[in-house]
N, C-alpha and C positions, 0 to 999 in steps of 0.2 A: 340495487336490491330493494324491493318494496315489502314492508312489513305492516300487518295489522296487529294492534295490541288489544287484548281484552283482559280485564282484571278488576281488582278491588283495592280501594284505599292506598295505603302506603306501599303495598307490593306493586300495584299498577304505577304509582308515582316513580318508584325506582326503575321499573321497566322502561318508562318514558325516558327518564334521564340516561339510561344505558343506550337505548336505541338512538336518541337524539345526538349523543356524543360519539356514537360508533360510526356515523356517516351514512347509515341506511336511510331510505325515504320512508317516513311513517305515513302510510296510506290511509290510516284511520285508527281511531281509539274508541273503544266501547266500554263504558263503565258498568260495573256490577249492578248499581242501583237502577239501571234502566230495566232490568228484568224483575225487580221487586217492588218498585214504587209506581204509583200512577203519575201521569204528567203533572198534576197539581201538587202531590206530595213531593215529587222530585224538585219542583220549582221552590217550594218552601224549604226543602232540605238544603238546596244550593244557596238560598238567601241567608239562612241562619246558621249553618254549620260549616266550619272550615274544612275544606276538602283539598288535600295535597294534589291529587290527581287532576281535579278540575282546574286548579291554579296553574298547573304546568301546561294543561291543554290550551288555556287561554294565553299564557305567557309565550309559548312557542307557536301559537296560532295553528294548532293541529286540527284537522277535520274530525269532529265527533260523530260517531255512528249512533243514530237515534232509533235503533230497532228494539223490539221487545224481547227478542230471542235470537241467539246465534244459529238456531236451527230453522229460522224463518226463511221464506223465499227472498225477502228483501235483503237480508244479510248476505245470502249466497250470491245474490246478483252484485252486491258491492265487491265481493271477492273477485268475481269475474270481470267486472268493470274496471277495477284497479289493477288487474293482472298481478295479484298478490303472490309473492314468493313464499312467505312464511306467515302463518297465523300463530302469534305468541300468546300463551295463556298463563295467567298467574292469579290464583284464587278465584274460582268460578263455581257457581252452584249448580248450573245445568250439566247434564250428561250430554256431551257434544256428539251428535250423530255422525256416522261414517260419511254420509253424503256432505256434511260440512267439513269435517276435518281432512278429508281427502282432496278438497278442491284446490288449496294453494299448491303452486308448482313444485316447491320443495317438500312442503308438509306442514303439519300442525305440531307445535312444540310446546310442551307444558313444563312449568317450573314448579317442582314439588319440594317442600321444605323438610326433607329427610334424606338419608343415604339409602336410596332404593337399592334392592327390593325390600329392605326393612322399613317398617312403619308406613305402609300405605294407609290411606284413609284421610279423614277430613281435618284432623287437628294433631299433627305430630308434635307440635310444641308441647302440648299438654301430656301427651302419651310418653315421651321420652323421659320427662321429669318424674312422672308417676312411677316409671320402672327403673329409676336410678341410673340411667345412662350417663356416661361422662362425655360422650361425643355424639353429635348429630351432624347435619349438613344440608346441602341443597343439591338437588339433581335436576338437570335439564334432560328431558326424554321425549322421544317421538310419541304422539298420541295414537292409541288404538281404541278398540271397542270396549275395553275393560278399564276399571279404575287403576291408574298409576302403574300399569303393567308394560308399557311400551319400552322399546330399546333405549338404552342410556347413551346420551351423547357427551355430557360433561358432568362432573361432580366436584363439590368443594366441601371440605370438612370444617366443622365448627365445634369448639370446645364448649361444654356446659359447665358453668361455674357452680360451685357448691350452694350458693345462695341465690341462684337464678330463679326468678319466677317466670311464668309463661310470657309475661310482657317483656322482660329484658331479653329472653331468648328469641322471641319473635322479632324484636327490633334489630338484634344482631344478625338474625337470618335475612332480614330485608337488605341489610348492607352487603352481605355475602352474595345475595341473589343479584343485586345491581352489578357487582364485580363480575359474576359469572356470566350474566347476560351479555355484558360488553365484550367479554372474552369470546363467547360463542358467536356473536355477530361479526366480530373481527375474523375469527377463524373460518366461518362459513363462506365468507367472501374471498378468501385467499387460498384455502386448502380444503381437502376432503376430510370430513369427519366420519369415521367408521362407527356406525351404531353397534352397541354391544348388548346382546340379549340378557334380560335379567335372569338370574339364577333362582328358579322357583323353590329350590331346596332351602334357600335362606330367606325366603319371603315371609313377611308378617303383615297383617292388616288389622287395624283397630278402628272401630266405628266411634260414634259419640259415647261419652261416659254416661253412666247412670247418675242422675243428679242427687241421688240419695247420699252419695259419698261426701257431699258438702256439709252434712250433718255429722260432725266428727265423732267417731266411735272409739273412745279410749279403752274400752273394755276388751276389744277384739283386735286392735291394731297397735303396732309398736310406735315408739316416738319418731323413728325415722320414717315410717309409713305415713304417719299423720302430717309430719313436716313436709313431706313430698307432696301430699294431696293439696295442702294449703298453697305451696308454691305453684304447683301445676295448674290449679284452677284459676289463678289470678292472671288476667283481669276479667275472665268470662264469668266466673261464679264466685260469690263470696262464700266463705265457710262460717259455720256456726257451732257454738258450744251450747248445749241444751241443759237448762237447769229448771226442773219442774215444767211450768207452762211458759217460761221465758227463754229467749234466745239471745246470745251474745255474739255480735258479729266480730270476726277476727281480723285484725290488721296483719296482712301477710308480711310486712316488713318489721313487725314487732313481735316475732315468735323466737324463742330462744331454746335451743335443744341442749339439755344437760347431758354432757358426754359421759359422766361418771354415774354409775348406778348408786343410788342412795339406799341405805339399809333400813332406815327408820324415819318416821315422821319427824322426829326431832332433827335429824340430819338435814332433811329437805328444808325445814323452817329456818335453820341456821344459815343455810346456803342462800335463801331468798329474801328473808325479812330480818334485818339487823335488830329492829325494835320489837319483834314479836315476843309475846310471852310464851315461853316454851313449856311443855308439860314436864312434870317432875320424873315421870317414868317413860321409858321408851315404848312407843306404840308401833305395831306393824301396820302396813297399809295395803290396799288392794287397788287394782286398776280402776280408773275412773274417780278416785277420790281427789278432792281439792285439798291440798296440803299447805297452801299459803295464799293469802290475799293481801292486796295493798291498794286501798282505794285511791291513794294519791296519784298512782300510775294507772288506775283502772286495770289492775293486774290480778291474774290468777295463775297459780302453778298446779298442774294436774298430773297425776301418775298415769302412765300408759301400760299397755299390756305386758311390756318387757320390763317393767319396774323403773324405767327411766322416767324423767319428768320433762314436761314442756311448760315454759313460762310464757304467758301471753300478756302483753301490755297494750294499752290504748284500746281495750275492749269497749264495745258500744251496745247498749240494749237495742234490740230490733223493735221498731215501732216509734213513729214520729213523736208521739206525745209522752212516751215514757223514756226516750233516750236521755233527756236531761238528768234523769234520776239514776244514771249508771253508777256513779260513785257511791251513792247511798245503798244501792242494791248490792254492790260488791262488799261494801263495809259490813253489811248484815249477813253475809254468807257465812255459815258456821264451818270451821275446819272439820275435815272428815266427811263432809257432804259428798255424795256421789253424783256425778253428772249422769244424765240419762243417755 
């Protein structure tokens, strides 16, 4: 059986590993960067940036396809010339035309990082965390003329851990995809896989998120919602806390969700800063208020819409020249200050 692989980065690298160990013949590999970079930029990219997929292409001496588009005449001629059985796709920016995906003898198969028909779209890693899902997965499906709507061939479920960021979830998805692709290529050579049509009543599609959510809104979002945003957007977009004209960049691994709701400013201060000077009288607080700061850890504790607090450590001022003054900036923040 002959297979052509097209994809990007670690997803493509895992596809190469699966195909190579499954016993199929890899008739060609085309990298995502071919469609986005000029020849000169690609040369520089390959010289100075570690690329897992390119490393495997060289290691296994695989034929690299050097077309600008999978919808080009040159690419289609390669499919015909190699007598390709399956075109296997994983992370691809182009909408593949019917004239291309219908050419392989068996068909064109896509690897989608969710449990279709749920979470169709470009970045399910981000979307499932944003929406508090506890499980996601990988789907191998036939490609058709729409986005992620083709009949399902195989699926594998993945647990979402409570502290997963998009980065960890993506890495675990790559591993699951490698296992599932190997299983698929083994099965397709020895048995019939019956495609299952997707249930449109269960379908959901999510496009790219609005980047405004990276500017954290404590007044209108709960602590759980903000924590989910921070985890979901990493590593694609950093999140920021806005104080006046300044922005503090959030470390997604140094955010602590207070599970118990505090009733007073004094309670929050006692919970977060042992050495803090506490007010003599109890004070109420509102969403967006900074109720504790600790310059030693570059830390702020902020009240959210639901009255719960989030503690942020290892904050950094945005801006190359003012970043070294982060500790001083946090030290001078007055308690009860409201973030924007």
